Z-matrix of the N, CA and C atoms (Angstrom, degrees):
N
C 1 1.449
C 2 1.490 1 112.11
N 3 1.254 2 120.37 1 150.96
C 4 1.525 3 125.79 2 -179.57
C 5 1.493 4 109.97 3 -122.96
N 6 1.323 5 116.63 4 158.88
C 7 1.440 6 122.24 5 161.46
C 8 1.547 7 109.15 6 -112.97
N 9 1.261 8 115.73 7 138.43
C 10 1.431 9 121.97 8 179.79
C 11 1.567 10 112.91 9 -114.99
N 12 1.336 11 111.96 10 149.51
C 13 1.448 12 121.86 11 176.22
C 14 1.529 13 107.99 12 -135.42
N 15 1.249 14 121.42 13 134.88
C 16 1.456 15 125.32 14 -178.93
C 17 1.506 16 114.45 15 -147.25
N 18 1.283 17 115.43 16 144.39
C 19 1.494 18 122.38 17 176.21
C 20 1.558 19 105.41 18 -126.84
N 21 1.250 20 115.71 19 138.82
C 22 1.485 21 123.73 20 168.59
C 23 1.504 22 108.01 21 -141.37
N 24 1.285 23 119.95 22 114.36
C 25 1.435 24 122.40 23 -177.13
C 26 1.541 25 111.44 24 -146.50
N 27 1.335 26 117.76 25 162.97
C 28 1.413 27 125.07 26 178.97
C 29 1.508 28 108.97 27 -69.32
N 30 1.297 29 116.42 28 -45.84
C 31 1.488 30 122.65 29 -179.31
C 32 1.601 31 110.00 30 -99.03
N 33 1.377 32 118.24 31 147.63
C 34 1.352 33 118.73 32 177.52
C 35 1.566 34 114.51 33 -57.70
N 36 1.268 35 118.69 34 137.03
C 37 1.480 36 127.88 35 177.02
C 38 1.445 37 111.47 36 -118.64
N 39 1.389 38 113.79 37 141.27
C 40 1.461 39 116.51 38 179.04
C 41 1.579 40 109.75 39 -90.63
N 42 1.317 41 117.79 40 154.98
C 43 1.442 42 123.65 41 -175.74
C 44 1.554 43 114.06 42 -106.49
N 45 1.298 44 115.88 43 6.19
C 46 1.517 45 115.17 44 -168.20
C 47 1.508 46 110.31 45 -58.08
N 48 1.305 47 119.60 46 -58.00
C 49 1.461 48 121.27 47 -173.46
C 50 1.556 49 110.74 48 -67.60
N 51 1.379 50 117.89 49 -39.61
C 52 1.404 51 122.18 50 -177.87
C 53 1.620 52 108.99 51 -64.91
N 54 1.378 53 113.86 52 -46.06
C 55 1.414 54 121.39 53 -179.42
C 56 1.566 55 109.99 54 -60.42
N 57 1.355 56 115.81 55 -41.86
C 58 1.479 57 118.45 56 -179.31
C 59 1.588 58 109.41 57 -61.83
N 60 1.269 59 117.80 58 -42.79
C 61 1.481 60 120.55 59 176.12
C 62 1.559 61 111.54 60 -62.05
N 63 1.301 62 113.65 61 -47.17
C 64 1.515 63 116.73 62 -177.18
C 65 1.594 64 107.37 63 -64.53
N 66 1.367 65 116.61 64 -40.87
C 67 1.474 66 117.98 65 179.73
C 68 1.520 67 112.75 66 -62.75
N 69 1.361 68 119.45 67 -34.06
C 70 1.457 69 120.88 68 177.40
C 71 1.515 70 110.74 69 -62.85
N 72 1.390 71 116.94 70 -33.90
C 73 1.434 72 122.29 71 174.10
C 74 1.531 73 112.45 72 -66.23
N 75 1.322 74 113.29 73 -26.75
C 76 1.475 75 121.89 74 -171.00
C 77 1.595 76 107.82 75 -81.66
N 78 1.321 77 117.26 76 59.68
C 79 1.460 78 120.23 77 175.71
C 80 1.489 79 112.82 78 107.03
N 81 1.334 80 116.64 79 -15.89
C 82 1.513 81 119.45 80 -179.02
C 83 1.492 82 111.45 81 -80.27
N 84 1.356 83 113.21 82 -76.58
C 85 1.474 84 124.17 83 177.68
C 86 1.475 85 116.86 84 -90.84
N 87 1.337 86 118.24 85 -10.95
C 88 1.440 87 123.45 86 -177.46
C 89 1.515 88 111.65 87 -137.08
N 90 1.277 89 119.95 88 168.57
C 91 1.509 90 117.99 89 -172.20
C 92 1.547 91 112.35 90 -87.75
N 93 1.211 92 123.02 91 18.33
C 94 1.454 93 123.70 92 -175.19
C 95 1.597 94 107.27 93 -89.56
N 96 1.294 95 114.48 94 72.36
C 97 1.488 96 121.25 95 -176.69
C 98 1.522 97 116.40 96 -108.66
N 99 1.324 98 115.11 97 18.85
C 100 1.501 99 116.14 98 -170.66
C 101 1.550 100 110.61 99 -109.87
N 102 1.351 101 116.28 100 32.02
C 103 1.463 102 116.95 101 173.45
C 104 1.567 103 107.62 102 122.34
N 105 1.319 104 109.95 103 166.14
C 106 1.497 105 115.05 104 -178.90
C 107 1.562 106 103.40 105 -159.93
N 108 1.392 107 114.44 106 168.25
C 109 1.425 108 120.36 107 174.53
C 110 1.481 109 112.60 108 -160.99
N 111 1.324 110 119.61 109 160.99
C 112 1.388 111 126.06 110 178.74
C 113 1.496 112 109.58 111 -142.14
N 114 1.346 113 117.59 112 136.56
C 115 1.446 114 122.31 113 173.04
C 116 1.478 115 109.58 114 -129.29
N 117 1.346 116 116.27 115 142.44
C 118 1.449 117 122.13 116 -175.14
C 119 1.535 118 110.07 117 -153.72
N 120 1.311 119 117.22 118 162.97
C 121 1.427 120 119.73 119 171.65
C 122 1.542 121 110.97 120 -102.58
N 123 1.365 122 113.30 121 138.22
C 124 1.408 123 122.17 122 172.23
C 125 1.536 124 102.92 123 -118.91
N 126 1.332 125 116.27 124 102.32
C 127 1.387 126 125.02 125 -170.47
C 128 1.614 127 111.06 126 56.20
N 129 1.279 128 120.11 127 -114.02
C 130 1.449 129 119.64 128 178.06
C 131 1.555 130 115.17 129 -97.33
N 132 1.354 131 115.24 130 -0.98
C 133 1.437 132 120.94 131 -174.01
C 134 1.533 133 109.06 132 -102.21
N 135 1.326 134 114.67 133 131.15
C 136 1.503 135 122.40 134 175.13
C 137 1.545 136 106.85 135 -82.16
N 138 1.338 137 113.68 136 136.43
C 139 1.458 138 119.34 137 177.16
C 140 1.474 139 109.42 138 -121.23
N 141 1.261 140 119.50 139 144.99
C 142 1.474 141 124.62 140 -175.61
C 143 1.643 142 109.51 141 -139.12
N 144 1.302 143 108.97 142 129.07
C 145 1.469 144 115.68 143 173.37
C 146 1.535 145 108.74 144 -125.74
N 147 1.294 146 115.85 145 129.15
C 148 1.500 147 117.06 146 178.24
C 149 1.510 148 110.14 147 -139.51
N 150 1.349 149 116.90 148 149.91
C 151 1.378 150 121.90 149 -173.94
C 152 1.624 151 110.75 150 -146.20
N 153 1.240 152 117.95 151 142.18
C 154 1.467 153 121.10 152 176.61
C 155 1.581 154 113.95 153 -84.34
N 156 1.294 155 114.39 154 -10.60
C 157 1.544 156 117.52 155 -178.37
C 158 1.521 157 107.62 156 -82.61
N 159 1.308 158 116.92 157 162.47
C 160 1.488 159 125.02 158 174.54
C 161 1.527 160 104.79 159 -59.41
N 162 1.324 161 115.19 160 138.98
C 163 1.416 162 123.06 161 -178.76
C 164 1.584 163 110.63 162 -62.10
N 165 1.267 164 117.55 163 -40.83
C 166 1.467 165 120.29 164 -179.68
C 167 1.537 166 113.44 165 -67.08
N 168 1.311 167 118.35 166 -11.51
C 169 1.485 168 123.09 167 177.02
C 170 1.554 169 111.49 168 -112.60
N 171 1.264 170 118.26 169 1.08
C 172 1.452 171 119.68 170 -169.71
C 173 1.566 172 113.97 171 -83.03
N 174 1.361 173 114.19 172 129.43
C 175 1.394 174 119.10 173 172.02
C 176 1.533 175 114.71 174 -62.06
N 177 1.336 176 112.13 175 -31.47
C 178 1.524 177 117.78 176 174.88
C 179 1.534 178 115.27 177 -61.45
N 180 1.316 179 116.33 178 -39.09
C 181 1.418 180 122.74 179 177.59
C 182 1.549 181 109.59 180 -61.83
N 183 1.345 182 116.31 181 -45.50
C 184 1.468 183 121.21 182 175.28
C 185 1.510 184 112.16 183 -62.40
N 186 1.279 185 115.72 184 -40.71
C 187 1.485 186 120.54 185 176.39
C 188 1.524 187 111.65 186 -57.44
N 189 1.320 188 116.05 187 -54.16
C 190 1.419 189 121.98 188 179.57
C 191 1.526 190 113.30 189 -57.60
N 192 1.349 191 116.58 190 -42.79
C 193 1.443 192 119.48 191 172.96
C 194 1.422 193 118.13 192 -62.77
N 195 1.373 194 114.60 193 -39.72
C 196 1.487 195 117.23 194 179.88
C 197 1.509 196 114.68 195 -70.01
N 198 1.366 197 116.25 196 -22.87
C 199 1.462 198 121.19 197 179.84
C 200 1.540 199 113.72 198 -83.77
N 201 1.314 200 114.81 199 -8.01
C 202 1.549 201 117.78 200 -177.73
C 203 1.489 202 112.49 201 61.12
N 204 1.317 203 117.90 202 40.23
C 205 1.443 204 122.86 203 -178.96
C 206 1.553 205 112.50 204 -46.91
N 207 1.299 206 115.55 205 129.85
C 208 1.477 207 118.93 206 175.96
C 209 1.508 208 108.91 207 -141.45
N 210 1.355 209 115.94 208 144.56
C 211 1.427 210 123.05 209 179.28
C 212 1.533 211 106.94 210 -163.18
N 213 1.353 212 108.27 211 167.41
C 214 1.550 213 114.25 212 175.31
C 215 1.486 214 112.71 213 -85.68
N 216 1.379 215 116.23 214 -16.79
C 217 1.447 216 120.95 215 178.84
C 218 1.535 217 110.67 216 -137.73
N 219 1.321 218 115.29 217 118.74
C 220 1.516 219 122.47 218 -178.20
C 221 1.535 220 107.81 219 -140.29
N 222 1.286 221 112.63 220 136.08
C 223 1.449 222 118.98 221 173.36
C 224 1.540 223 109.39 222 -138.29
N 225 1.346 224 118.08 223 134.81
C 226 1.364 225 123.09 224 -175.94
C 227 1.486 226 112.77 225 -139.12
N 228 1.315 227 119.50 226 154.32
C 229 1.475 228 119.52 227 -179.81
C 230 1.525 229 109.82 228 -147.48
N 231 1.282 230 112.06 229 155.09
C 232 1.506 231 118.69 230 169.54
C 233 1.487 232 106.23 231 -123.56
N 234 1.355 233 117.05 232 151.62
C 235 1.449 234 120.30 233 -168.77
C 236 1.545 235 110.96 234 -122.77
N 237 1.318 236 117.36 235 138.70
C 238 1.461 237 124.36 236 167.52
C 239 1.549 238 103.38 237 -116.32
N 240 1.251 239 117.66 238 111.65
C 241 1.471 240 120.95 239 -177.64
C 242 1.495 241 110.22 240 -68.77
N 243 1.312 242 116.31 241 115.90
C 244 1.452 243 121.28 242 170.14
C 245 1.529 244 114.05 243 -108.85
N 246 1.386 245 112.16 244 -18.57
C 247 1.440 246 119.08 245 176.15
C 248 1.497 247 104.86 246 -141.30
N 249 1.265 248 116.40 247 147.13
C 250 1.526 249 122.94 248 173.06
C 251 1.546 250 107.73 249 76.52
N 252 1.324 251 110.16 250 174.08
C 253 1.489 252 120.55 251 -176.78
C 254 1.522 253 108.71 252 -87.21
N 255 1.333 254 113.17 253 176.17
C 256 1.445 255 121.35 254 176.82
C 257 1.466 256 108.97 255 -99.61
N 258 1.329 257 116.32 256 102.04
C 259 1.528 258 121.86 257 -176.37
C 260 1.488 259 108.20 258 -155.70
N 261 1.381 260 115.75 259 163.42
C 262 1.423 261 120.74 260 172.81
C 263 1.496 262 114.63 261 -81.84
């Protein structure tokens, strides 16, 4: 099972606080420790970051938070593997 987080807005929104809370669920306060990912638009280009490590331990989460990522469209997920292996 996964948990999802998404933003869709007219003006760019930042994800720092929301991503922090989602990452805590990613193996910290909840059992979703089998990877995470985030997709967003930077102007007309879609960007994707994904990682097999727990979100609350991920250097990529800290990287995204430190950059102050903002976009009008953002979707992120954390994964708890119930089927299949943990891989990209």
